[in-house]
C-alpha angles and dihedrals in degrees: 000000000000099000096107089057095062112101125216092253089056095055097084089057101043096082093050092047094047089054087064102048135086139183095342091044099145096050090047090048092053095044091051091048091050087048093052090046091051091049091049092048092048089053091050090049090050089057090057116097096240096018089242121131127213106256099173141008116203114193118201122195119232124252118231099283099009126087119240117249121215118207120211117197116201133189139189110231119210097235095168090060092046092048091048091050089052094047089050090050090051092047090050092049092049091050088051089049092052091046089052092050092051091047090052092049091049092050092048091050093051096042115111095178096263142066126268115221129190117207119205121193112235118240094026093228095120092246 
């Protein structure tokens, strides 16, 4: 489902991440890849002199005798918030995974190999 979104630079990490995931493995894989990307982006931003990344470049053409003036817009991304959001998402998915595993074990322990049906009489008047 998400295989086409995995970039070439993610491939070395996919196998190790898949080894750590369970019933909600695709969502966990994507969340972990997004966390990795956010951490890499934060490291790149930390290397910038002011920590601000280029968000937009506006190129203006010059008039006859005037030089064109390009405009560069920069912004400071809140990487700690992005990373905390991803960590929270991973924690939530891991909890869901654990709950599903517990439910599967409980079902397996209670499974007698058949189905249990409860029959209720229509009308409820005891007739």
